[in-house]
N, C-alpha and C positions, 0 to 999 in steps of 0.2 A: 504494500500500500504506500503510495506517495502522499505525503502530507506536509503541510507547512505550519509550523508553530508561529502564530502571529498574535499580537495584541491589537485591540481596536484603538485607533487614533481619533482625534477630535479635530474638527475644522470649524473655524468661525470666520466671518467676514471681518475686514479691517475695522469697520464701524462698531461691530459687536465686541471687538477686542479692546476697545478704548478702556483704559483703566486697569487692564490686566497685563501681566508679564509672564513669560515662559522661558525656560532655559534654552530650548531650541525652537526656532521659528522657521518655517518654510513659507516663503512668499512666492506665490504663483503669479507671474506677470502675463498680461494679455495686451495685445496691440490696441484693443478697443479702449483701454484705460487712457491712452494718450489723446483721446477725443475730448477729455475733460478740459475746462479752462485751466490755464497754467497755475493760478493761485490755489485752486482746489486740488490739482494734481500734487503740488508741493505739500499741502496739508495732509493729503492721503499718504504720500511717501513717508513723511515724518511720523505719522501715527503708526504705520505698518512697521517701519524699521525700528522704532523705539520700543517695540514689544519684546524684543529679544534680550535676555539677560546675558547669555554666554555665546550663542551661535546663531547666525542668520544665514539661511540658505536661499539664494535667489534662483528660481526655476522659471524658465520661459517655455512656452509651447509654440513659438514662432515657426518652428520647423515642421509642425503638424499641419497638413492641409485638410 
C-alpha cells in the first residue's frame, strides 16, 4: 500500500491574516493582484509579508497556463 503521512494545513487570505503571525508563511502570488491601484497593492504586500515571524516563502503560478 502506498500512503503519505500528511498533516492538514491552514490557509487564510491576507485580509483575514491581519493581526496574526506565523513562523512560516507561504505567499501565493497571482498576476491579477497587480491590477490593484498601487497604494492598495503596497498595503497588501506589507500586510502579507509582515505575517511571517521566521520564514517567508514566495510562490508564483505564472508558469501555469
